[in-house]
C-alpha positions in Angstrom: -6.4 40.2 1.4 -7.6 37.0 -0.3 -6.4 33.8 0.2 -9.3 32.1 -1.5 -7.1 30.6 -4.5 -4.7 29.5 -1.9 -7.0 27.4 -0.4 -7.9 25.9 -3.4 -4.5 24.5 -3.4 -4.7 23.1 -0.2 -7.8 21.4 0.0 -6.5 19.2 -2.8 -3.5 19.0 -1.1 -5.8 17.5 2.2 -7.7 15.4 -0.3 -5.6 14.4 -3.2 -8.7 14.1 -4.9 -10.4 16.6 -7.2 -13.9 15.6 -6.9 -13.3 16.1 -3.2 -11.9 19.2 -3.0 -14.3 20.2 -4.7 -16.6 19.2 -2.6 -15.4 21.2 0.1 -15.1 24.0 -1.4 -18.4 24.6 -3.1 -17.1 25.2 -6.7 -17.6 23.3 -9.8 -15.1 19.6 -10.2 -14.2 21.5 -14.1 -13.1 24.8 -12.5 -11.1 23.8 -9.9 -9.1 21.7 -12.6 -9.1 24.9 -14.9 -7.6 27.0 -11.9 -5.0 24.3 -11.1 -3.8 24.0 -14.6 -3.4 27.6 -15.5 -1.5 28.2 -12.0 0.3 24.9 -13.1 1.3 26.8 -16.3 2.0 29.9 -14.9 4.2 28.3 -12.3 6.0 26.4 -15.0 5.7 23.6 -13.4 3.6 20.6 -12.4 2.1 21.0 -8.2 0.8 17.1 -8.2 1.3 14.2 -9.8 -1.9 12.4 -11.3 -1.8 8.8 -10.8 -5.3 7.0 -11.3 -7.9 9.3 -8.8 -4.9 10.4 -6.7 -3.3 13.9 -6.7 0.0 13.6 -5.0 2.3 16.7 -4.4 5.5 17.5 -6.1 8.0 18.5 -4.6 7.3 22.0 -6.3 3.5 21.4 -4.8 4.7 20.9 -1.7 6.8 24.2 -1.7 3.0 26.0 -2.6 1.3 23.8 0.0 3.5 24.8 2.6 4.3 28.5 1.5 0.3 29.0 1.2 -0.2 28.1 4.9 2.5 30.7 5.8 0.3 33.0 4.3 -2.9 32.1 5.5 -1.8 31.6 9.1 -0.3 35.1 8.7 -4.1 36.6 7.5 -5.2 35.0 10.5 -3.2 36.1 12.6 -3.2 39.7 11.3 -7.1 40.1 11.1 -7.2 38.2 14.6 -4.3 41.1 16.3 -6.6 43.9 14.4 -9.3 43.0 16.5 -7.9 42.3 19.7 -7.0 46.0 19.2 -10.4 47.2 18.6 -11.9 44.8 21.5 -14.2 42.6 18.8 -13.8 39.9 16.9 -14.6 36.5 16.3 -13.9 32.9 18.1 -15.3 30.1 16.2 -15.5 27.2 18.5 -15.8 22.9 17.9 -18.0 21.0 20.5 -18.4 17.1 19.7 -20.1 16.1 22.9 -22.6 17.5 25.1 -20.9 18.2 27.9 -18.9 20.8 25.8 -22.3 22.1 25.2 -23.7 22.7 28.2 -19.9 23.8 29.3 -21.1 26.6 26.5 -24.8 27.5 27.7 -22.8 27.9 31.1 -20.3 29.7 30.3 -21.4 32.6 26.7 -23.2 35.1 28.8 -20.7 35.9 31.1 -17.7 35.8 28.1 -20.5 38.3 26.5 -20.8 40.5 29.6 -16.7 40.9 29.1 -16.5 41.3 25.8 -20.1 42.3 23.8 -17.9 42.9 21.1 -17.2 39.4 20.8 -19.2 36.5 19.1 -18.7 33.5 19.5 -18.9 30.6 16.4 -20.1 26.9 17.1 -19.6 23.8 15.5 -21.2 20.9 17.2 -19.7 18.1 15.1 -18.4 14.7 15.4 -14.6 14.0 16.7 -12.9 13.0 13.5 -14.6 16.1 12.2 -13.3 18.3 14.8 -10.1 17.1 15.0 -9.4 17.3 11.3 -10.8 21.0 11.6 -8.3 21.3 14.5 -5.3 20.6 13.3 -6.1 22.2 9.4 -6.3 25.0 11.1 -9.4 26.1 10.2 -11.3 26.5 13.9 -10.0 28.5 17.0 -10.9 26.2 20.0 -12.4 22.5 20.5 -13.8 21.1 23.9 -14.0 17.3 22.7 -14.7 13.4 24.4 -11.9 11.7 22.8 -10.2 8.5 24.5 -6.5 9.8 24.2 -4.6 13.0 23.9 -2.9 12.3 20.7 -2.4 13.9 18.5 -2.8 17.3 20.8 -0.8 16.4 23.8 1.2 19.9 23.2 -2.3 21.5 22.2 -4.6 20.6 25.0 -5.7 20.8 28.8 -7.2 18.1 30.4 -10.6 19.1 31.6 -11.4 16.1 34.0 -11.1 12.2 33.3 -14.8 11.6 32.8 -16.0 7.8 34.1 -18.0 6.1 31.7 -21.1 3.8 32.4 -23.3 0.8 31.5 -26.6 2.6 31.3 -29.8 0.0 31.5 -33.3 0.2 31.3 -34.5 0.5 35.2 -37.6 -2.3 34.6 -34.7 -4.5 32.7 -34.8 -7.9 34.8 -31.5 -7.5 36.2 -31.8 -3.9 37.9 -34.3 -5.9 40.4 -32.1 -8.6 41.6 -29.0 -6.2 41.2 -29.0 -3.4 43.9 -24.9 -2.9 43.9 -24.2 -0.3 41.0 -21.3 -1.6 40.1 -20.6 -4.3 37.7 -17.8 -6.9 36.3 -17.0 -6.4 32.9 -17.2 -9.9 32.4 -20.3 -9.9 34.3 -21.7 -7.5 31.7 -20.9 -9.2 28.7 -23.0 -12.9 30.6 -25.9 -10.8 31.1 -26.5 -8.9 28.7 -25.5 -11.0 25.6 -29.0 -11.2 24.1 -30.0 -7.6 25.0 -29.9 -4.9 22.3 -26.7 -2.5 22.4 -27.8 1.2 21.5 -24.4 2.0 19.8 -22.7 5.0 18.9 -21.5 5.7 15.7 -17.9 4.7 14.5 -15.5 7.3 15.3 -17.0 8.6 18.7 -15.5 8.2 22.2 -18.3 5.7 23.5 -17.7 3.4 20.1 -14.4 3.0 20.7 -14.6 1.8 24.5 -17.5 -0.1 23.5 -15.4 -1.7 20.8 -12.6 -2.2 23.2 -14.6 -4.0 25.8 -16.5 -6.6 22.7 -13.0 -6.8 21.1 -11.4 -8.6 24.6 -14.1 -10.6 25.5 -14.3 -11.3 21.8 -18.3 -10.5 21.8 -20.6 -9.2 19.0 -23.9 -7.5 19.8 -27.0 -7.6 18.6 -26.7 -3.5 17.8 -30.0 -2.2 17.2 -29.0 1.4 16.1 -26.3 3.3 15.6 -26.1 7.6 16.7 -24.4 10.3 17.5 -27.1 11.7 19.6 -26.5 10.8 23.3 -30.1 12.1 23.9 -31.6 9.5 21.5 -29.6 6.9 23.3 -30.3 7.9 26.4 -34.1 8.5 25.4 -34.2 5.1 24.0 -32.8 2.9 26.9 -35.4 5.1 28.9 -37.6 3.9 27.2 -36.4 0.3 27.2 -34.8 -0.2 24.1 -31.4 -1.3 24.7 -28.2 -0.6 26.7 -25.3 1.1 26.3 -22.3 3.1 27.4 -23.1 6.6 28.8 -20.4 9.2 30.0 -21.0 10.1 33.8 -21.6 14.0 32.3 -24.4 12.7 30.6 -26.7 10.4 33.0 -29.4 12.1 34.1 -33.4 10.5 34.0 -32.0 8.2 36.6 -35.9 7.4 37.5 -35.6 5.5 34.1 -32.6 4.4 33.5 -29.8 2.6 36.1 -26.4 3.6 35.8 -23.7 1.1 36.9 -20.0 1.9 37.3 -17.7 -0.9 35.7 -15.0 -2.9 37.4 -12.1 -2.1 35.5 -13.5 1.1 35.2 -13.9 3.0 31.8 -12.9 6.7 31.1 -12.8 9.0 28.7 -11.1 12.4 28.3 -12.5 15.8 28.3 -10.6 18.7 26.5 -9.8 21.6 26.1 -7.8 22.1 22.5 -6.5 25.1 20.8 -5.6 25.0 16.7 -1.4 25.1 16.9 -1.0 28.5 15.3 -3.3 30.6 18.3 -1.9 33.1 20.0 -4.1 33.5 23.2 -5.0 37.9 23.4 -7.1 38.3 26.5 -10.7 37.8 25.1 -9.1 33.9 24.2 -8.0 33.7 27.5 -10.6 34.8 29.6 -12.9 32.3 27.8 -10.7 29.5 27.9 -10.4 30.4 31.9 -14.2 30.3 32.0 -14.1 26.9 30.5 -11.1 25.2 32.8 -13.2 27.5 35.6 -16.6 24.9 35.3 -14.5 21.9 36.1 -12.4 23.0 38.8 -15.0 24.6 40.6 -16.5 21.2 41.3 
């Protein structure tokens, strides 16, 4: 069952831009435009309104894209159920954070032992991109750190509310004068206003938390760098390059980095999310149970 051309129309509908859709699909813009024109001629109705650089679905376009989604969902579910009958298949999993990769490294050996005919495809990506993959139903599961449950309330399992610490190089003068591991948020702003802040990129959980703190206190930090690699950020803090926000699951190298619990405390959510139309057969259920067991066992 070839649904490639249905994916073309869905990509155009998502991006509302021919160039962006062609880039996602790895086809030329001219080929995509020619296919759309041919399809519209065949249907006898335009699927998109053309206005400047934006393509907006017409009533016929909305009908077509909804039918395309349903057909692709039926195909995915059919293949999924046939694979389950043969006790083989694939589970696609997205991971947004170091904690998610740590969980996967723990559970995959046990899963493969139970279901040797199944493969696990892991996509490490950002929170915004994984959210899109799940909402577009192009990936089965997501193990993710998030600042809120939306837009996944009915698709998410809350694994843990994870505390977020303030990380300071162990050689920082503040650490020598403060034995307590508790730090008031207002004190943080006052004590570190001249320090370099190591920030995650916009859209990440750490950056959202940091920006909320900065906005509350009307503080504009000196940002030395921005990266989504928590390992890089932690290493830079350990080498004295700056201060940062780090979650409990990532708070290692304690001989080189001091971690302060903040008051009021800061948290992020650790979530297990499934795509909306996914039916959990025994392998997927077992995989999800292994993920949840990593947290209930603690």
